[in-house]
KEKE-3310 file (N, C-alpha, C; in steps of 0.2 Angstrom, whole numbers, plus 5000, padded with zeros to 4 digits):
npx = (5083:5088:5077:5078:5070:5062:5060:5056:5047:5051:5042:5032:5021:5002:5000:5011:5026:5042:5052:5061:5075:5071:5057:5057:5066:5054:5044:5053:5055:5043:5039:5050:5046:5030:5036:5042:5032:5025:5034:5036:5024:5024:5024:5033:5044:5039:5044:5036:5036:5035:5030:5020:5012:4995:4984:4985:4987:4977:4965:4963:4959:4946:4934:4936:4949:4954:4951:4960:4971:4989:4992:5003:5011:5021:5039:5047:5038:5027:5015:5000:5007:5007:5008:5005:4990:4988:4995:4991:4983:4995:5002:4991:4993:5007:5006:4997:5003:5019:5020:5012:5013:5017:5014:4998:4994:4999:5009:5012:5021:5021:5031:5030:5028:5015:5005:4992:4980:4970:4955:4957:4954:4954:4964:4970:4983:4995:5004:5008:5012:5013:5012:5009:4999:4997:4986:4985:4973:4968:4950:4945:4935:4945:4957:4952:4951:4964:4970:4964:4971:4982:4983:4981:4990:5001:4998:4999:5012:5018:5013:5003:4990:4976:4964:4953:4947:4937:4923:4917:4904:4906:4896:4885:4879:4876:4866:4857:4853:4851:4838:4831:4821:4828:4831:4845:4852:4844:4846:4861:4860:4853:4862:4872:4866:4867:4879:4882:4875:4863:4848:4835:4837:4838:4826:4816:4821:4818:4805:4802:4805:4798:4795:4793:4787:4797:4808:4811:4813:4828:4833:4834:4839:4852:4858:4858:4864:4878:4893:4897:4898:4884:4878:4877:4870:4858:4856:4855:4841:4835:4837:4832:4836:4845:4858:4863:4861:4871:4881:4883:4885:4897:4904:4902:4908:4922:4923:4923:4935:4944:4940:4947:4959:4961:4957:4945:4941:4946:4937:4925:4910:4901:4889:4884:4894:4902:4913:4925:4916:4920:4931:4931:4923:4920:4922:4926:4937:4945:4957:4958:4963:4961:4955:4961:4956:4956:4958:4970:4973:4968:4960:4952:4943:4945:4940:4939:4950:4962:4958:4955:4968:4971:4971:4963:4959:4954:4958:4963:4970:4979:4981:4994:4992:5006:5007:4997:4998:5009:5005:4996:5002:5014:5016:5017:5029:5040:5046:5052:5059:5073:5084:5100:5116:5129:5144:5154:5169:5181:5195:5210:5224:5232:5229:5224:5225:5225:5212:5204:5207:5204:5190:5186:5188:5180:5168:5169:5167:5155:5149:5138:5146:5155:5168:5172:5176:5177:5188:5187:5181:5179:5171:5161:5160:5155:5143:5138:5138:5127:5116:5115:5110:5121:5126:5138:5154:5168:5184:5201:5215:5227:5242:5235:5227:5209:5194:5177:5163:5148:5139:5127:5126:5139:5146:5161:5173:5186:5195:5200:5204:5202:5193:5184:5179:5174:5163:5144:5134:5132)
npy = (4950:4967:4981:4994:5003:5006:5019:5036:5046:5062:5079:5079:5085:5082:5065:5063:5053:5044:5033:5020:5009:4996:4997:5002:4994:4985:4990:4993:4979:4975:4983:4978:4965:4969:4974:4965:4955:4963:4968:4954:4953:4961:4974:4990:5003:5019:5035:5048:5066:5074:5086:5095:5109:5115:5117:5108:5095:5097:5092:5077:5074:5071:5079:5079:5074:5085:5093:5090:5091:5098:5116:5128:5145:5145:5153:5154:5153:5159:5153:5141:5127:5111:5098:5079:5070:5058:5048:5039:5050:5056:5048:5045:5057:5058:5046:5050:5061:5061:5048:5046:5043:5030:5011:5003:4991:5000:4996:5001:5003:5008:5019:5028:5043:5051:5066:5070:5081:5080:5077:5086:5079:5067:5057:5051:5047:5059:5058:5046:5030:5023:5013:5004:4997:5003:5000:5003:5007:4994:4990:4976:4964:4955:4962:4970:4958:4954:4964:4961:4949:4951:4960:4951:4942:4949:4952:4938:4935:4946:4940:4938:4929:4926:4934:4946:4950:4963:4967:4980:4988:5004:5006:5000:5004:5016:5015:5011:5023:5031:5028:5039:5051:5064:5078:5088:5087:5079:5067:5066:5063:5051:5043:5042:5035:5024:5020:5018:5009:5007:5004:5007:5021:5023:5019:5030:5042:5040:5038:5052:5057:5056:5040:5027:5010:4998:5005:5010:4996:4993:5002:4999:4986:4989:4989:4978:4967:4961:4951:4932:4924:4922:4933:4942:4934:4936:4949:4950:4945:4956:4970:4981:4988:4993:4997:4993:4980:4978:4981:4971:4959:4963:4958:4945:4940:4943:4938:4924:4923:4924:4910:4904:4909:4901:4909:4913:4911:4920:4931:4942:4951:4968:4977:4987:4997:5014:5019:5029:5034:5048:5046:5032:5021:5008:4994:4992:4989:4982:4979:4969:4963:4950:4954:4969:4983:4992:4994:4989:4989:4996:4998:4999:5004:5016:5025:5039:5046:5049:5056:5068:5073:5075:5065:5051:5035:5019:5013:5004:5000:4997:5003:4999:5003:5006:5008:5005:4989:4986:4987:4980:4968:4966:4958:4946:4949:4952:4939:4938:4948:4959:4971:4967:4966:4957:4958:4967:4974:4973:4981:4985:4994:5002:4994:4999:5001:4985:4982:4990:4984:4971:4973:4977:4966:4957:4963:4963:4947:4946:4948:4959:4972:4982:4993:4995:5010:5017:5022:5010:4998:4979:4974:4984:4986:4976:4976:4987:4980:4971:4980:4987:4977:4970:4952:4947:4951:4953:4950:4955:4950:4956:4948:4946:4936:4930:4931:4926:4933:4930:4942:4941:4929:4929:4920:4912:4910:4904:4908:4907:4919:4912:4902:4909:4914:4907:4903:4902:4906:4915)
npz = (5106:5106:5105:5098:5093:5101:5110:5115:5107:5097:5098:5085:5071:5071:5064:5056:5059:5064:5058:5066:5067:5066:5062:5050:5042:5041:5033:5022:5018:5014:5004:4996:4992:4987:4976:4970:4964:4956:4946:4944:4937:4924:4925:4924:4935:4938:4942:4950:4954:4970:4970:4962:4950:4955:4947:4938:4944:4949:4939:4940:4952:4963:4971:4984:4987:4980:4990:5002:4998:5001:5001:4992:4988:4974:4976:4964:4951:4955:4954:4959:4971:4975:4987:4980:4985:4981:4972:4960:4950:4948:4938:4928:4922:4919:4910:4900:4893:4893:4889:4877:4865:4867:4863:4870:4879:4894:4907:4921:4938:4954:4969:4985:4994:4999:5004:5013:5019:5035:5044:5062:5073:5069:5070:5060:5048:5041:5032:5021:5014:4999:4986:4970:4956:4939:4926:4911:4896:4894:4894:4895:4905:4910:4912:4926:4933:4934:4941:4954:4955:4957:4967:4977:4976:4980:4995:4998:4996:5005:5018:5022:5027:5031:5024:5016:4999:4996:4985:4975:4965:4955:4946:4946:4958:4953:4943:4950:4957:4948:4944:4954:4957:4968:4975:4977:4990:4998:4989:4995:5007:5006:5000:5009:5019:5013:5013:5025:5028:5035:5037:5041:5046:5028:5024:5030:5025:5011:5010:5011:4996:4982:4973:4964:4966:4962:4961:4973:4979:4975:4980:4992:4995:4992:5004:5008:5001:5001:5004:4999:4984:4981:4983:4970:4961:4969:4969:4954:4953:4958:4952:4939:4931:4917:4918:4929:4928:4917:4926:4935:4924:4922:4934:4936:4924:4929:4941:4934:4930:4939:4947:4937:4939:4952:4963:4970:4981:4990:4988:4993:4990:4990:4986:4990:4993:4992:4990:4981:4971:4966:4959:4952:4940:4938:4944:4960:4972:4989:5000:5015:5032:5043:5058:5058:5056:5045:5027:5017:5006:4989:4974:4958:4941:4934:4921:4915:4919:4912:4902:4906:4906:4893:4884:4880:4887:4894:4911:4924:4942:4957:4972:4987:5006:5014:5028:5035:5029:5036:5050:5051:5049:5057:5070:5062:5054:5064:5063:5051:5048:5052:5057:5057:5059:5053:5058:5069:5071:5082:5089:5098:5105:5092:5081:5070:5055:5051:5056:5049:5036:5035:5041:5025:5018:5025:5020:5007:5003:5006:5019:5032:5038:5052:5057:5074:5080:5093:5106:5118:5130:5128:5135:5137:5120:5117:5124:5116:5105:5107:5110:5097:5087:5082:5074:5079:5089:5081:5085:5085:5090:5099:5097:5083:5080:5079:5085:5089:5097:5105:5106:5115:5122:5125:5122:5116:5101:5094:5078:5060:5049:5035:5038:5044:5032:5024:5030:5028:5036:5050)
capx = (5086:5085:5074:5079:5065:5058:5062:5052:5047:5051:5035:5030:5015:5001:5000:5017:5030:5047:5052:5067:5077:5066:5049:5059:5068:5048:5044:5058:5054:5034:5042:5053:5040:5027:5040:5044:5026:5022:5039:5035:5018:5028:5025:5039:5042:5039:5044:5032:5039:5032:5027:5016:5007:4992:4981:4987:4986:4967:4963:4965:4959:4941:4932:4939:4956:4957:4951:4963:4979:4993:4995:5005:5014:5029:5042:5049:5034:5022:5009:5002:5010:5002:5011:5000:4987:4986:4997:4987:4983:5003:5004:4987:4996:5014:5005:4995:5008:5025:5020:5007:5014:5019:5008:4994:4993:5005:5010:5015:5021:5027:5030:5032:5024:5009:5001:4983:4974:4965:4951:4961:4954:4953:4970:4972:4992:4994:5007:5005:5016:5010:5014:5004:5000:4992:4985:4982:4974:4962:4945:4941:4935:4953:4960:4950:4953:4971:4971:4963:4973:4989:4983:4980:4999:5005:4998:5002:5020:5021:5015:4997:4985:4968:4963:4948:4946:4930:4923:4911:4905:4900:4891:4879:4875:4874:4862:4849:4851:4847:4830:4827:4820:4828:4834:4853:4852:4840:4850:4866:4858:4851:4869:4877:4863:4869:4884:4884:4870:4858:4842:4830:4838:4836:4816:4814:4824:4815:4797:4802:4805:4790:4799:4789:4787:4802:4816:4813:4815:4832:4838:4834:4842:4860:4860:4859:4868:4886:4894:4900:4898:4878:4876:4877:4863:4853:4856:4851:4833:4831:4838:4828:4839:4850:4865:4865:4861:4877:4888:4883:4887:4906:4907:4900:4916:4929:4923:4922:4942:4945:4938:4953:4965:4962:4959:4938:4940:4949:4932:4919:4906:4896:4886:4881:4900:4901:4920:4927:4912:4920:4936:4931:4919:4918:4923:4931:4940:4950:4959:4957:4965:4957:4959:4962:4948:4956:4960:4977:4975:4961:4959:4948:4943:4944:4940:4939:4955:4968:4955:4958:4974:4970:4972:4957:4961:4951:4961:4963:4975:4979:4989:4994:4993:5011:5009:4992:5000:5014:5003:4991:5006:5018:5018:5020:5036:5046:5050:5056:5061:5076:5088:5106:5123:5133:5150:5155:5175:5185:5203:5214:5233:5236:5228:5219:5225:5225:5205:5201:5209:5200:5183:5185:5188:5174:5163:5172:5165:5147:5146:5139:5152:5158:5174:5171:5181:5178:5192:5183:5183:5179:5162:5158:5159:5149:5135:5134:5133:5122:5110:5113:5110:5125:5124:5146:5158:5175:5190:5205:5220:5234:5245:5232:5222:5202:5190:5169:5161:5141:5134:5120:5127:5145:5149:5169:5177:5193:5195:5206:5199:5200:5188:5179:5177:5168:5154:5139:5131:5133)
capy = (4955:4971:4984:5003:5006:5007:5025:5040:5049:5068:5082:5082:5086:5077:5064:5060:5049:5044:5026:5019:5002:4989:4998:5006:4987:4981:4995:4990:4974:4974:4985:4973:4960:4970:4976:4957:4953:4970:4963:4947:4953:4963:4981:4994:5007:5026:5038:5055:5073:5077:5093:5098:5112:5114:5117:5104:5090:5094:5089:5071:5073:5072:5086:5075:5075:5091:5098:5086:5092:5103:5119:5135:5147:5145:5160:5155:5152:5163:5148:5136:5122:5105:5089:5076:5066:5053:5046:5038:5056:5058:5041:5047:5063:5054:5042:5054:5067:5060:5042:5045:5039:5023:5008:5002:4995:5003:4993:5004:5003:5015:5018:5035:5046:5056:5070:5073:5085:5076:5083:5089:5077:5060:5054:5049:5047:5064:5055:5039:5027:5021:5006:5002:4997:5005:4996:5008:5004:4989:4990:4971:4964:4952:4968:4971:4950:4953:4970:4959:4944:4953:4962:4945:4939:4953:4949:4933:4939:4949:4936:4938:4923:4928:4941:4944:4957:4965:4970:4984:4990:5009:5007:4997:5010:5023:5012:5010:5028:5034:5028:5042:5058:5066:5084:5084:5088:5070:5061:5064:5060:5044:5039:5042:5029:5018:5019:5016:5002:5009:5002:5011:5029:5025:5019:5036:5046:5037:5041:5059:5059:5052:5035:5021:5005:4997:5009:5009:4992:4992:5006:4996:4982:4990:4989:4970:4967:4958:4943:4927:4924:4922:4940:4943:4930:4938:4957:4949:4944:4962:4975:4980:4994:4989:5000:4990:4973:4977:4982:4963:4955:4963:4957:4939:4939:4945:4932:4917:4922:4923:4904:4900:4909:4899:4915:4914:4910:4926:4937:4945:4956:4972:4980:4995:5001:5018:5021:5031:5037:5054:5044:5028:5021:5003:4989:4992:4983:4983:4972:4967:4956:4948:4957:4975:4985:4998:4992:4988:4991:4999:5001:4999:5007:5024:5025:5044:5049:5050:5061:5074:5074:5075:5057:5046:5029:5015:5011:5002:4999:4997:5003:4997:5008:5002:5008:5001:4984:4987:4986:4973:4961:4968:4953:4941:4953:4949:4933:4938:4955:4961:4976:4964:4969:4953:4959:4973:4971:4976:4981:4988:4994:5002:4990:5003:4998:4981:4981:4990:4979:4964:4975:4978:4958:4953:4965:4960:4941:4945:4949:4966:4973:4991:4993:5000:5017:5020:5016:5006:4990:4974:4974:4990:4983:4969:4980:4990:4977:4968:4986:4990:4971:4964:4945:4944:4956:4951:4954:4956:4949:4960:4944:4945:4932:4933:4928:4928:4932:4932:4948:4939:4923:4929:4913:4913:4906:4908:4905:4910:4923:4909:4900:4914:4918:4899:4902:4905:4910:4917)
capz = (5101:5109:5103:5100:5092:5109:5111:5114:5100:5097:5097:5079:5068:5071:5056:5053:5061:5066:5059:5067:5061:5065:5059:5043:5040:5038:5028:5016:5017:5012:4998:4990:4992:4982:4970:4966:4963:4951:4943:4940:4932:4919:4926:4925:4940:4935:4950:4950:4958:4976:4969:4956:4950:4959:4941:4933:4949:4953:4934:4940:4958:4964:4976:4992:4986:4980:4997:5005:4996:5004:4994:4993:4983:4972:4975:4957:4947:4954:4953:4967:4971:4979:4988:4978:4990:4978:4966:4954:4945:4943:4934:4923:4918:4915:4904:4895:4889:4894:4885:4874:4857:4866:4861:4874:4886:4898:4915:4925:4944:4957:4976:4987:5000:4998:5010:5015:5025:5039:5051:5068:5078:5068:5072:5054:5046:5035:5028:5017:5011:4993:4981:4968:4949:4934:4919:4906:4891:4892:4896:4897:4913:4911:4917:4933:4937:4935:4946:4960:4957:4959:4975:4981:4977:4984:5001:5001:4997:5011:5024:5025:5026:5032:5021:5011:4994:4995:4977:4974:4957:4955:4940:4949:4960:4950:4938:4955:4960:4941:4945:4958:4957:4971:4977:4979:4999:4997:4986:4997:5013:5005:5000:5018:5025:5011:5015:5034:5028:5040:5033:5044:5040:5022:5023:5033:5019:5004:5013:5008:4990:4978:4971:4963:4971:4960:4963:4981:4982:4972:4983:4999:4994:4991:5011:5011:4996:5004:5005:4996:4977:4981:4982:4961:4959:4973:4964:4948:4953:4963:4948:4933:4925:4912:4920:4935:4925:4914:4930:4938:4921:4923:4939:4932:4921:4933:4947:4932:4928:4947:4948:4934:4945:4958:4969:4972:4988:4994:4988:4995:4986:4993:4980:4993:4995:4989:4990:4976:4967:4961:4958:4949:4933:4938:4948:4964:4976:4997:5004:5022:5035:5048:5064:5057:5053:5040:5021:5017:5001:4988:4968:4955:4937:4931:4913:4912:4923:4908:4897:4910:4904:4884:4881:4883:4889:4900:4914:4932:4947:4964:4980:4996:5012:5016:5035:5035:5029:5042:5056:5051:5048:5062:5072:5057:5051:5067:5062:5046:5046:5059:5055:5060:5055:5054:5063:5073:5071:5088:5089:5104:5105:5087:5076:5066:5049:5051:5057:5044:5029:5039:5039:5019:5015:5027:5015:4998:5006:5006:5026:5033:5044:5051:5063:5080:5079:5097:5110:5123:5132:5124:5137:5132:5115:5117:5126:5109:5096:5107:5110:5090:5084:5078:5077:5082:5089:5079:5091:5082:5097:5101:5091:5077:5078:5078:5089:5088:5103:5104:5111:5120:5126:5126:5119:5112:5098:5091:5072:5057:5045:5032:5042:5045:5024:5022:5031:5022:5039:5058)
cpx = (5083:5083:5073:5074:5059:5060:5056:5052:5047:5043:5036:5023:5011:5000:5004:5020:5038:5047:5059:5068:5073:5062:5053:5062:5061:5046:5046:5056:5047:5034:5044:5048:5035:5031:5041:5038:5025:5031:5037:5029:5018:5025:5031:5038:5044:5042:5043:5036:5033:5032:5026:5013:5000:4985:4979:4985:4978:4963:4961:4961:4951:4941:4935:4947:4959:4958:4957:4972:4982:4995:4999:5008:5021:5032:5044:5044:5027:5014:5009:5004:5005:5008:5005:4998:4987:4991:4996:4985:4989:5004:4999:4991:5003:5011:5003:4999:5015:5024:5016:5008:5017:5013:5006:4995:4999:5004:5014:5016:5026:5026:5031:5028:5020:5007:4995:4982:4969:4961:4957:4960:4954:4957:4971:4979:4989:5000:5008:5009:5012:5014:5008:5005:4995:4992:4981:4980:4969:4955:4941:4941:4943:4957:4959:4952:4959:4973:4971:4966:4980:4988:4983:4985:5003:5003:5000:5010:5022:5018:5009:4994:4979:4967:4957:4948:4939:4929:4916:4909:4900:4894:4884:4875:4872:4868:4855:4848:4848:4838:4824:4828:4821:4832:4840:4854:4850:4844:4857:4865:4856:4858:4874:4872:4865:4875:4886:4878:4865:4849:4835:4829:4836:4829:4815:4815:4818:4807:4797:4801:4798:4795:4792:4793:4795:4811:4817:4815:4824:4836:4840:4838:4849:4862:4861:4865:4876:4886:4897:4896:4890:4874:4874:4869:4856:4850:4853:4843:4831:4830:4835:4832:4844:4857:4867:4865:4868:4883:4889:4886:4894:4908:4906:4906:4923:4928:4924:4930:4946:4944:4945:4958:4965:4959:4950:4938:4942:4942:4927:4915:4902:4896:4884:4889:4900:4910:4923:4924:4915:4927:4935:4925:4917:4919:4929:4934:4944:4950:4960:4961:4961:4961:4961:4958:4948:4959:4968:4977:4968:4964:4953:4948:4941:4946:4941:4944:4960:4965:4957:4963:4976:4971:4970:4959:4957:4959:4959:4971:4971:4984:4987:4995:4999:5010:5004:4993:5006:5011:4998:4996:5012:5021:5021:5029:5041:5050:5054:5060:5068:5083:5097:5110:5126:5139:5151:5165:5178:5192:5207:5222:5236:5235:5224:5217:5224:5216:5201:5202:5205:5190:5181:5183:5182:5167:5162:5168:5159:5143:5146:5143:5154:5163:5171:5177:5181:5181:5189:5185:5181:5171:5158:5155:5155:5143:5132:5133:5128:5113:5108:5113:5114:5125:5132:5149:5165:5180:5196:5211:5225:5240:5241:5229:5215:5198:5181:5168:5154:5140:5130:5121:5135:5149:5155:5171:5183:5194:5199:5201:5198:5194:5180:5173:5172:5164:5150:5134:5133:5130)
cpy = (4961:4978:4990:5006:5010:5015:5031:5044:5059:5072:5081:5083:5082:5073:5060:5056:5047:5038:5024:5012:4998:4991:5000:4999:4983:4984:4993:4984:4972:4977:4983:4968:4961:4973:4971:4955:4959:4968:4958:4946:4959:4973:4985:5000:5014:5031:5048:5061:5071:5084:5094:5105:5112:5112:5112:5096:5089:5092:5081:5070:5075:5078:5084:5077:5082:5096:5095:5089:5098:5106:5125:5136:5145:5151:5159:5156:5158:5158:5145:5130:5117:5100:5084:5073:5061:5052:5044:5044:5058:5054:5045:5052:5060:5051:5046:5061:5063:5053:5041:5044:5032:5017:5004:4997:4995:4998:4996:5004:5009:5013:5025:5037:5049:5059:5071:5078:5080:5080:5082:5083:5069:5055:5048:5051:5054:5062:5048:5036:5021:5015:5003:5001:5002:5002:5001:5006:4998:4989:4983:4969:4959:4956:4969:4966:4950:4960:4966:4952:4946:4956:4956:4942:4943:4953:4944:4933:4939:4944:4934:4932:4924:4934:4940:4951:4956:4970:4974:4984:4998:5010:5005:5000:5014:5021:5012:5018:5033:5034:5033:5048:5062:5072:5082:5084:5080:5065:5060:5061:5053:5041:5040:5036:5023:5015:5016:5009:5003:5009:5006:5020:5030:5024:5028:5042:5044:5040:5048:5063:5053:5050:5029:5017:5003:4999:5009:5003:4991:4996:5002:4991:4983:4989:4981:4965:4965:4953:4940:4929:4924:4929:4942:4939:4933:4946:4956:4949:4953:4969:4974:4986:4992:4993:4996:4983:4972:4978:4974:4957:4955:4958:4948:4935:4940:4937:4923:4919:4920:4914:4900:4902:4904:4902:4916:4917:4915:4932:4937:4949:4960:4977:4987:4998:5006:5021:5024:5034:5042:5052:5037:5026:5013:4998:4992:4989:4986:4978:4974:4961:4955:4953:4965:4977:4991:4994:4995:4990:4993:4998:5001:5002:5013:5027:5033:5048:5051:5056:5068:5077:5075:5069:5050:5039:5024:5013:5009:5001:4998:5001:5001:5003:5004:5001:5003:4994:4982:4985:4981:4966:4961:4961:4947:4942:4950:4944:4933:4942:4958:4965:4972:4967:4961:4953:4966:4971:4977:4975:4986:4990:4996:5000:4992:4999:4991:4978:4983:4988:4974:4967:4976:4972:4956:4957:4963:4952:4941:4946:4955:4967:4981:4990:4998:5006:5020:5017:5015:5000:4985:4973:4977:4988:4979:4971:4985:4985:4971:4973:4987:4983:4970:4955:4944:4950:4951:4954:4950:4957:4955:4956:4943:4939:4935:4928:4930:4927:4935:4938:4946:4933:4924:4923:4916:4908:4908:4905:4907:4912:4916:4905:4902:4915:4912:4900:4904:4911:4913:4913)
cpz = (5105:5106:5103:5096:5097:5111:5112:5109:5102:5093:5089:5075:5069:5063:5054:5060:5059:5061:5060:5063:5059:5062:5051:5040:5037:5034:5022:5012:5013:5003:4992:4988:4987:4976:4965:4961:4957:4944:4938:4935:4925:4920:4929:4932:4935:4944:4947:4954:4965:4976:4963:4955:4951:4952:4937:4937:4950:4944:4935:4949:4960:4969:4983:4992:4985:4986:5002:5004:5000:4999:4997:4987:4980:4972:4968:4950:4947:4955:4960:4966:4975:4980:4985:4984:4988:4972:4959:4947:4943:4937:4926:4917:4915:4908:4898:4890:4888:4889:4882:4867:4858:4864:4867:4873:4889:4905:4918:4934:4948:4965:4978:4992:4996:5005:5010:5020:5029:5044:5059:5071:5076:5068:5066:5052:5040:5029:5025:5012:5005:4991:4976:4960:4946:4929:4915:4899:4890:4895:4897:4905:4916:4915:4922:4935:4938:4940:4954:4961:4959:4964:4980:4981:4982:4993:5003:5001:5002:5017:5028:5024:5027:5031:5017:5006:4994:4990:4978:4967:4957:4951:4944:4954:4958:4945:4943:4957:4953:4942:4950:4955:4963:4970:4979:4987:4998:4996:4991:5004:5012:5003:5004:5021:5019:5013:5022:5033:5033:5035:5034:5042:5033:5021:5026:5026:5012:5005:5011:5002:4985:4973:4970:4966:4971:4961:4969:4982:4978:4978:4990:5001:4992:4999:5015:5007:4997:5005:4999:4987:4976:4979:4974:4959:4964:4969:4959:4947:4956:4958:4943:4929:4922:4913:4925:4932:4921:4919:4933:4931:4921:4927:4939:4931:4924:4937:4943:4931:4935:4949:4943:4937:4950:4964:4971:4978:4992:4994:4991:4990:4989:4988:4983:4995:4990:4990:4983:4971:4961:4959:4952:4945:4934:4944:4954:4970:4984:5000:5011:5026:5042:5055:5064:5054:5047:5035:5020:5011:4996:4979:4965:4947:4937:4926:4910:4915:4914:4901:4899:4908:4897:4880:4884:4884:4894:4905:4922:4935:4953:4968:4985:4999:5014:5024:5038:5036:5036:5048:5058:5052:5053:5064:5069:5056:5057:5067:5055:5042:5052:5055:5058:5055:5057:5058:5063:5074:5077:5088:5092:5101:5098:5081:5071:5060:5047:5051:5053:5036:5032:5038:5030:5017:5017:5022:5010:5000:5007:5013:5027:5039:5044:5059:5069:5082:5087:5101:5117:5125:5129:5128:5135:5124:5113:5119:5120:5107:5099:5107:5101:5084:5078:5080:5079:5085:5086:5082:5086:5089:5096:5095:5085:5075:5080:5082:5087:5094:5102:5110:5117:5125:5129:5125:5116:5108:5093:5083:5069:5053:5039:5033:5043:5037:5022:5023:5030:5029:5046:5063)
residu = (MET:THR:ASN:ILE:ASP:ALA:MET:PRO:GLU:SER:ALA:LEU:PRO:LYS:GLY:VAL:ARG:ASP:PHE:LEU:PRO:LEU:LYS:ALA:ALA:LYS:VAL:GLU:TYR:LEU:GLN:GLN:GLN:LEU:ARG:GLN:VAL:MET:ALA:ASP:TRP:GLY:PHE:HIS:PRO:VAL:ILE:PRO:PRO:GLN:LEU:GLU:PHE:PHE:ASP:LEU:LEU:GLU:LYS:GLY:LEU:GLY:ASN:ASP:LEU:GLN:ALA:ARG:ALA:PHE:ARG:PHE:ASP:ASP:ARG:GLN:SER:GLY:ARG:LEU:LEU:ALA:PHE:PRO:PRO:ASP:ILE:THR:PRO:GLN:ILE:ALA:ARG:ILE:ALA:ALA:THR:ARG:MET:ARG:ASP:LEU:PRO:LEU:PRO:LEU:ARG:LEU:CYS:TYR:SER:GLY:LYS:VAL:LEU:ARG:HIS:THR:GLU:GLN:GLN:ALA:GLY:LYS:ASP:ARG:GLU:ILE:PHE:GLN:ALA:GLY:VAL:GLU:LEU:ILE:GLY:LEU:ALA:GLN:ALA:GLU:ALA:ASP:ALA:GLU:MET:ILE:ALA:MET:ALA:ILE:GLU:CYS:LEU:GLN:ARG:SER:GLY:ALA:SER:ASP:PHE:THR:LEU:ASP:ILE:GLY:GLN:VAL:GLU:PHE:PHE:ARG:GLY:VAL:MET:ASP:GLY:LEU:ALA:LEU:PRO:GLY:ASP:LEU:ALA:ARG:ARG:VAL:THR:GLY:ALA:ILE:GLY:ARG:LYS:ASP:SER:THR:GLU:LEU:LYS:ALA:LEU:LEU:ASP:GLU:GLY:ASP:ILE:ASP:GLU:SER:ALA:ARG:GLU:GLU:VAL:LEU:ALA:LEU:THR:ARG:LEU:PHE:GLY:GLY:ARG:GLU:VAL:LEU:ALA:ARG:ALA:ALA:LYS:LEU:VAL:LYS:ASN:PRO:ARG:SER:GLN:GLN:ALA:LEU:ASN:THR:LEU:GLU:GLU:VAL:LEU:ALA:LEU:LEU:ASP:GLN:TYR:GLY:LEU:ALA:GLU:TYR:VAL:THR:PHE:ASP:LEU:GLY:GLU:LEU:ARG:GLY:LEU:ASP:TYR:HIS:THR:GLY:ILE:THR:PHE:GLN:GLY:PHE:LEU:GLN:GLY:TYR:GLY:GLN:ALA:VAL:CYS:SER:GLY:GLY:ARG:TYR:ASP:GLY:LEU:MET:ALA:ASN:TYR:GLY:SER:PRO:ALA:PRO:ALA:THR:GLY:PHE:THR:PHE:ASP:LEU:LEU:ASN:LEU:LEU:PHE:ALA:LEU:ASP:PRO:ILE:LEU:ASP:ALA:GLN:VAL:ALA:PRO:HIS:THR:ASP:LEU:LEU:VAL:TYR:ALA:ARG:ASP:GLY:ALA:MET:ALA:GLN:ALA:GLN:LYS:LEU:THR:TYR:GLN:LEU:ARG:ALA:ALA:GLY:PHE:SER:ALA:ALA:ARG:ASP:MET:ILE:GLU:ARG:SER:ARG:ASP:GLU:ALA:LEU:ALA:TYR:ALA:GLN:LEU:MET:ASN:TYR:ARG:GLN:LEU:LEU:VAL:LEU:THR:ALA:ALA:GLY:GLY:LEU:SER:LEU:VAL:ASP:PRO:VAL:THR:ARG:ARG:GLU:GLU:ALA:LEU:THR:LEU:GLU:GLU:LEU:LEU:LYS:ARG:LYS:THR:LEU)
# end
């Protein structure tokens, strides 16, 4: 197949890109697979707007996402507008206001684009394709396990095989940090060292504070508590504070449920994972494919978000970054996705009306078909059909007969319309 996507890209702002037919078809395929899993699990779609009043949107954004939102003045209202940098706060607003009188739980799903400011030299996307789910109204560990199981099924349905879901627990980290009496700047530096798993720097920073040995031991353990299910047993022996112990109990419940699903083999644990501290309130997770360094999905519990819009309720969910998923699966998708059209109908010598009727009949029979409207030779039509990924050129002869020509091999086959319409594939 000729790749018409391999063409030079026009000058665009950093962090955005064009998607030509092959890549666009792959993105659409991934969206379809994810939507099907979401529908199978009983989730219903909502479509939030691409513009919001910033004062309402920021209620659901942590400091990091607030700083990354694109904002501008609205000439009509005089208020500040923003392109949402994340869809989950929008779903929380919708659920807390427009759907507040509906019985819980709410199972909602979505797909769409968000925009985020990035560092000028970061090389990251500013335009992000998201597809995700939000489960609102359930505080049980079973809801967290359902999110993880769904994310695994989404990865499987998309064609991924070698992947892991890395599970963290915000409350475990917060319980450990509660035992430290550190000033703000030192606390931030300690958090950064834990996030980088830099035990040497962490030890040096802890030496600056007045910390008892038990709390110090708990903090130092955070850089080492990652791996399989044995991590939970190791953590249980190390931590003494009730908050972290309760967080471990929740993780044990979720792991037991994943065992029942038969999916525990796909998960690992990282109790020093700090992603989402402003946003999440319990279990968090990220999905990684072997050989691709960026997370393709992320999720977790956010029990405080709905209250920001006046309707408190526990909630959990996840979102896929479709571009990361696309780039991670690109070679695999080549075998499953191709933007082919079945037939290009070619006719000359004033047979336009007959060709139009024929093309309509073909589409009604289930083929994808277009009429070649440009006056050109048959060889030129074949070259066009090959470049634009038509499976066959259907030639309407001067005598009213039909002939199928393969654009690549030039193999030709005469047949009747009735014979063609009986075919299931070309």
